[in-house]
N, C-alpha and C positions, 0 to 999 in steps of 0.2 A: 805726259812727257816730264822727265826729271827736270828740276829747276836748273836752268842755264843762267848763271849770274851775268855772263856777258850780254845776253839778250836783254835782261832787265836793265843793265847799265846803258845799253844802246837806246832803249825806250825812254829812259830818263834823259839821256843826251838829246834825243829828238824832241821831246816835249819842252825841255828848257830852251832849245834853239828857237822853237816856234814862239815861246813866251817872250824871249828877248827880241825877236823880230817884231812882234806886235807892240811891245813896250817902246822900242826905239821909234817905230812908225808914229806912235801917238804922242811922243814927247820931243819930237824934233831930232831924233838920232838917226842912225843908219846901221842896219844889220840885215840887209835883204837876204843874205845867204841863209839866215835862220829859217826861211820858208822851206829849205831843203829837208828840214826835219820831217815833213810830210812824206817825202820820198823814202826816207829811212824807215818810217812807219810802214809804208806799203810793202817794201821788200821784206821786212820782218814779218808782216802779216802773212805773206805768201809762204814763207819758211815755216811758220808755226802751224798754219793750216795743213800743210803737206805732212809734216812730222806727226801731228796729232792724228790725222786720218789714217796713217800707216800703223801707228802704235796703238791707237784706240779706235778700232773700226766702229762706224756708226751708220745708221740709215740716213738718207738725205733729210727725212723729217726731223730726226733727232739732232742732226748736225745744225740745221737751220734754227731749231728751237733753242739750242745752246747758244748760238750766236746772237739771236734776238734777245734772250735773257741777259746776255752780257752787255749789249750796247744800247738797246732800245729804251729801257725805263729811265735811265739817267738822262739820256738825250731828250726824251719827251718832257721830262721835268724842266730841263734847261730851256727848251723851246717854249714851254708854257710860261716860264718866268719872262722871257723876251716878249711874248705876246701880251702878257699882263702889263709889262712896263710900257709897251707901245700904246696900249689902250688908256693907260693912266697918264700919258703925255710925257713920260720920262725920256722917250726917244723921239724927239720932234721930227727928225728926218726919216723915220721909218714909216713906210706906207704898208698897210696890210690889205690883203684880199683873201677871201675864203679859199680860193684855189691855191694860192701860195702857201697858206697856213697848212692846208691838208697835204699838199705836195711835200712840205717840209716834214710833217709828222710821219708820213709814209715813205720818206726817203726816195721820192721821185724828183728828178731834176726839174726845176721850174725857174723861170726868170723872175727876179725880184722886181716888184712894182716900184721899189725905191730908186733903183739905178739901172735896171735892165740886165744886170749880171746874173749868171746862173748860180745863184746863191740861195740857200734856205733862210728862214727867219734868223736862226742862229748861224751866222756866216760860216764859221769853221766846220759846220756840219756838212759842207760840200764834200769833204773827204769821205763821210759815211755813205754818201750816194755811191761812191766807187766801192767801198768796202762791201756793202750789201749786194751790189751787182756781182762782185767776185764770189761772195758766199753762195749766191744763187747758182752761178755757173758751176762752181765747185761742187755744190750739192748734186747737181745733175750728173757730174762726172763720177760721183760715187756709185751710180747705178752700173757703171762699167767695171769689167775686171780690173784689178789693181794695175796690171802691166799696161793698160791702155789709157789710164786716166790722164797722165801728164801729156800724152800726145793729143788727146781730145782737148784738154785745157789750152795747150799751145795753139792748136788749130783755130779755136774760137778767138783767143785774144790777139794772135798775130793777124788773123783775118780782119778783125774789127779795127785794129790799129792801122793796118795797111789801107783799109778803106778810108779811114780818117785822113791819111796822108795824101791821098789822091783826090779827095773831094772835101767839100765844106757844106755844112748844113746849119740853118738857123734854128732847127728844132733842138730844144735843150736836151732832150733824152738822147737823140742821135749824136749830137755834138759831144756830150759827156762820155758816152760809152764807146766812142771811136777815138778818143784822145790817146796818144801814145803812152800816157802815164799808166794806163792799165797794164802795160808790159812789166811794170815793176813787181806786180803780184806774181807774174809768171816767173820772173827771175828768182824771186824768193822761193818759189816752189821747186825750181831746179836746184837751188842751193840745198834745200831740205833733202832732196833725193841724194845729192852728193854726201851730205852729212850722214844719212842712214847707211849709205854704202861704205862709209869710212874713207871716202875720197877727198879728204881735206888736206891741204898742204902742211908742211912742217911749221913749227912755231916761228922759225926765222923768216920764212916766206910770209907767214901771217902778220908778223910785226911790220914787215916791209909794206904789205898791203894796207895796213892801218895808216901808216905814215903817208903813203901815196894818196890814199883817199882823203885824208885831212888836208894835205897840201893842195889836192885838186879842188876841194870845196873852197879853200882859202883863195885860190887863183880865180875861180869863177866868181866868187863874191867880190873880189877886188877889181876885176876887169869886165864882168858881165859877159865874157865870151862863153858861149854855150850855155847860157843861163836857162835851164829848163830840164824836163825829165830825160831827154836824150843824153844829157851829161850826168844829171843827178842819179839816175837809175844805176848806171855802171859804177859810179863812185860809191853809192850806198851798198851795192853788191860787194865791192872790194872791201869795204869797211866790215860788212857782216862776215864774209869769209875769213878775213883777218882775225876778227874777234873769236870766231869759232875755232880757228887753228890754235889760238892761245888758250882757249877753254879746254880743248882736247888735250893739250899738253900740261894742264893743271897750272897754268901761269896766271889765271884770274882768280883772285881771292874774294871771299865774301866781305863786302863792305856794306854794312847794314843801312846807312842813310841812302846810298845809291840804289840798293835793292828796293827800299821803301819808295823812293821817287819813281822807280820803274813800275812798281805795283800801282801807284796812284797816277801814273802818266795819263791815263784816259780821262780821269776827272780833271786833272790839271789842264789838259787840252780843251775840254769842253767849257770850263768855267773861267779861265784866266782873263778873258777879254772884259768881263764885267768889272773886275777889280781894276784892270788897267784903265778902263774908261773913267772910273771914278778918280783915280790918281791924276789922269791927264787933265781933268776938268778942275781939280783942286789946286794943282801945282802953280798955275799962273796967278791964282788968287792969293797965295800965301805970302810971298812968291817963293818958289823953289827952282833953282837953276836946272837946266836941261839934264845934265849928267846925273845929279842926285835924284831927279824926278824919274829918270829911266830906271835907275837901280831900285827905287821905291816901288815903281810899277811892277818890276819883275818879282820883287819879294811879295807884293800884295797878290799878284796873279798866282804864284805858287802856293801861297798860304790859303787862298780861297779854294784852289783846286784840291789841296790836301784836306781842307775842311769838308768839302763835298764828298771826297773819297770816304772819310770816316763816318759822315752823317747820312750819306745816301748810298754810294756804290757798295760799300762793304755790307751794310745791313740788308740791302736788296738782294745781293748775291747770296748772303746767308739764308734769307727767307726762301729763295728758290731752291737752294740746296736742301733746306729742311722739308719743303714740300715734296721734293723727289724722294728723300729718304722715307718720309711717311708713306708715300704711295707704294714704294718698294716693300715696306713692311706689311702693308695691307694686302698687296697683290704680288707676292714673291714669284719670281720666274721659276718654272719647273726645272728640276735638275735633269741634266742629260744622263741617260743610262749608259752612254758609250764613253770611250776614252777621250774622244774628241768630238766637239760639236760644230766645228768650223770646217769650211772647204778650203781648197787651195786658193 
């Protein structure tokens, strides 16, 4: 997929929103609406997966391999750091069990022994439970003809969300995968279909959608009316469609720092809470007032995330790419003798 700068800027926006949310939470501030950055991520994820699958056809196995290579190694390292810190006594409130640790590593929803919440050892990893489930269902849909994939995906996700709305379960796996938040991936996939078909509104409508979405997030953040995925999903969708409309019209320019933050958004998301926790503990000792402490926590969270991107995520990604290139050189695919090797 060609680089869409607007998507990268939205990823940066979503990551920074989550960072500010956690920084405010730990330093006595208030920015609860920052949690909606996760909803923006989910809609973007659905969009990207749909567009990639249509433009770069892949087998289910290859699709899952690519996704695991992208998200799992850095997440496992971050989880390992948390486990090591807990064993060393750095996190006195964290309780560990073997089941919870393995559930966290394999991205299976599990209740935390520390507080009973459906959280992995690395708390923000709860979103990856949803991501991997989406990838698994999406990979299954790749077995179907292209024209039937979105219908199948919609049937599964709408069915699960509908079941979750009419029933409740204490089982962490069932409770997770029937949460209405899973519909945000589906919304993103539908937007991807519209994008590929050229059915994106004019830039004027796009600009209006961006404004409406931002005002909507601000309203929910100020009033808590509709605080949750049933509001955040549509607002994130409006924001994405608006940005795509501006992108299509050439109204979005390349801003290198924002693109870089978008590239490093995954690492920022995974690692920022460690830096924020350090600042939150040091601020009262120095002492640093609440507002400067929050800004320092945000800066530290972003800096640690960027550092992890440069030292871990990028080298790991390059290593996997090198392995694939080496394997392709050793075992090249046979050339097709016909004019076309693909079916309809």
